[in-house]
Phi, psi and omega in degrees: 000335181211166180230107184297323177296323178296319177304312183293319179295319177298313181298312182291320177299315178298314180302312182297320181300309185293319180295321179296316179298320182293320181295322177294323178297318181300326184285337184259000187277148178255126179300148180250191183299147183285123169229182176301132184298134179286134176277170176287082191284339176299334176232068188285352180296114179091356187278166181283328185296315176249063180295168180298323182302314185264001184288137183274049178184173179289125186207138176224132176245126177248122182261164188300315181303324183284311184290335179292325182289337180280345182085015180302136176244008178206160179301322178302319178299317179294318184289344177295340182271358183265122184297137181090352179254133177235136175262117191271323178051038185252021178247121178269348185259005175243134179302134183293333180275354185247320189272161165234133183238084186248120173248133181238126175057040176086358177286157181311132184253342183300112181064019170057050188277349189255002178238150175275116182244126192240154170234110185054039178086355181257136181303136184273334185290161183293334180206100192298327176270315190268338184214068185283347185293140181265052167297335176232103184243096186283075179203140181238142182298323183297337179269006188258134173268325183204151171239120185252112184248109174259102185278341176204148176099008183240015187287340183288317187279328192230140176187178359274202178055046183256015179299319180270024178085191183233130173239123182241122175266115183263119183286167185295136184283157173289124182298149182273343178274173184301310183216135171219135184220145170207163179207155177213158175219130183231134179244123181247136181230119181270151168296130187113345172108337182289151181213165175208164180232135172246143180219147176214157179212148179212133173216139180187172182173179180231133182271107178050042176074008180255245184303129177242135185224137174219136176239135181222148179217140173221138182221153178221138175207136178144190183251141172282198189284348184244170172295152185050058186221038183283137178228144172214125186224139173229128184226111184233140178217140175233119185250143176231152173212131182218123178280116179286316178221188180292340183243355188228154176208159175242137179235148181212154175214129171255139180218152176217137181220131170221152184205149174230133180216120172287147183241105185289342171082180182272169182230148168287166178299322175300315180289322179296318182290327182286316180195103181289346177279345194285162173223139178242020180225066191278002178257352185277144176204170180218138178211161180188167174209157178214140175236132184217153176227132180226123182232135177223147174239132182230134180217119170280091185300324176202185177294346183238006181219145179212145178230143175222135176232129182232140171226141177214155179214138179213146177242130182232148172223135178219148181208138173235148172235112189231133178278165181266016178178181178286163194313315187284336182254011184288128177240339180201161173245147173250121175261129182231078176282139182214134178242142183223140172231124183231131173224144181208156173224141187212099169274145176224147181223131180236139175223136179252136176204165180247132181205132180065031179077011180232151178267133180242133168245099184261124176242131174235138184214161180217138174226130171253123181231131180239133176239141173222133183216145165235132188228130182232148167234125183230121179262137180242120176272130185286328185296315183235011178060023181283153184235130180231122178270113185262344178211132175211093184236144173247126184237148180223150175219130171237113185237130174248125178239128177238134180218151177211136169219161184227109176274110184259127179241118173214122184062232181265004179269141169231110183241127182234094172276150180203164178217131174244135178235125181247132175233114191238133173237122183240143178227153176219143177225119177272107184296333183281321183254355181066023181276132182233137182209148177223134178231158178225145176215146175231148180217134171256127188234090178279150179207156175215130176242138181230129175233142177235116182277089187297321173200187184293344182254342191237133174234132171253146182211157175208154180201158173227123182229140170252134187228167178208160173239127184283164172291137180261162184304310185290326176297316182295319182289340181240026178284156176289135181292341181267357186212105178289131183289149174237148179304150177284150180229157175205153181234130182236136174236136180230151174216122184202182180207156172218151186217137179212102178185159173056035179088349185261143167230111182232145168204152179208145183218129170263139181218155170220124183234118177252114185254113181246165172062028178300145173273120185239155179269126180255109189271067174234175179261120352281155180289149178198172176248145172207161178283113178221319201280138168235132172227157179235129182235120181230150176167193182224143174233137181215158179210141177219142174215139178225129179253119184283156175239190176066226182291340179260016179304135184102347177261133174223149177233150183207160183191156174226154177214129178224129173243124182233128171247103182248116188231152176288139186258352181203171181088184185285352178249020179302134183097339178286154176296146168294136184289159177057048167212155179254138179295323184239126173228128179216161175223157176209149179191168176215147182225133181230124181245124176223118181064234180261011177257142171226123179248138180227131175234126184220160180220140172237147183216141172222144182278184185297159177225160170253154184256001180204167181299330181282355181057044180299133182263315183288131181289139176272175187297324185278342183089009183275339182238155179126163182299141176252113182297146175282168179200163174233132180242148178241140177231153178214150174207153176230130181238135178238125182253124177258101188287166182146176178301325171248096189278134174249146180223126178240132180232137175224144183188186178209149173246156184052059188307321180280358184054048184281135176281122177230168179198162167229190181233159180283159174239013182232190185287347177275080196283157174134187176270143179247113183291146172277171184288133175286192179297139177231129172256149184213158174226132181229126178243126179238145173225147180215141175200000000 
């Protein structure tokens, strides 16, 4: 059905053609009148022009210096501190070192299917349209400089699956000086005896203000908190930057990620009470690897015009081997090898002009993205070693996205209307039955963001955004023959404010999200997917931080609070809570810096959850259904910095200080209770020079 080498050649040839044309345009352009320099608005995540202060929506940026001081050892740990974000950890069939389970505002969190998650502005999932779930998430915290979470207001620029906002992981930047190096080693020890080691290294610099190079590595090896919980991860990236002219540069990144993760599986209540560290699925595992190339060309044609062209290509493989029961009752294994190829090119153009007494920054962009995938399920029976292929499908997506927005500045107002248009063609070919099908869908997605700069410290904002989720490969392969699937749609409204002055940083957002036309799984014979679900998500998100002065200089306190009411909108369970989210999630903490010492104490809390649409309270025999109790955990760390040309930093700490027993429940065929991590002590040593 497809030819991967042809995909690569076409993507690279198209990228080279556009980059060459852009360079030629830059050489013939004539500078215009001096105005404020246009920022790289095509990748405004983290840029100055659309900074957090002026952004017309709920947005949180967590930087490397901050999350290092908390002792976080994973991206999930960092995201727990962002209001409106919940880490669900409710999949027992996905390796903990590989997957990301991020739920925003009560939306489904298992494998993060409702948010657009990016790495340096490039989609992180193996197939952004056809397989958006992050059962395989090739990213490590040690290689990250900042995490930018846009919960509302970003749907025009980025998609699909932008109902739950945009999350961008920004990798470490190329240093501007000749040479910069650092390295770290961390040792984790769980109550119960298991341990793991994490290591990272970074080296980079710029040669006489010209060629810039950075190489980064992050690795993990060892056992998680449970039996049969071995993880091994390697994450490598090589970045280049080269100025072609005084106004233009080319950037590139090569990346490679591989991981192996054992999956210990669910427990019954009896097994959980007897030994929460135990595993009864000792043959299950998950593994994967990914190779990627990302190239971009940026040219500030003048003080009022800028062009950026980006092209990227990645190849991913993921495989799981999962038994159909616990060890003693095991009769067969399901092997699921899957290959994905994704290539895309995206040119953007920005122009600034003044009209009608207002300044306009108009950006227009286009993205062509191509996906090709083959997905198999192969069952192996233990009794006779027979092999049965139950799925062999080849899937394709060709998606065209066009978007335009205009950031209008007049007086203290910043108004940004925008429109995104998606045209998607998806195909499937069943190798087993020889069935071939192709479908097409288009969506127009208007949005508007408004910010009012009340004073230098205060910004008020409101927005209306329309978002969508594309049809996925599995849904397409299992759609009802009587009901053609349509992409999911949602409408979000936000009203909020942020303040930063006099030691305070405050922000709060009211939101209402109506998610209609959701694609849901119908568990009847035969099973299929169809458009049925409607949910409504309403709530408030807030964050506060205060840095003391005077005699308490060096002390800061911080906290977040989010209340979300997410309810089902139709069917026999209308009015019930959506499963696997907590209505209340909050954090609190204090940090004290004195001399070269920094001490940090923090707490995370989440209220109760339900494990099914029926909001079942009583626990079933397997432990997969029933109320999930809420809990609060405490963490602490102490960091000591030895200054000098070669700086050393020693950090020691512990998570879940009280060693509290927690759990969630599964959402897959690997049924049971999933224990939370017990107390973990760690020591981390960093050096930089």
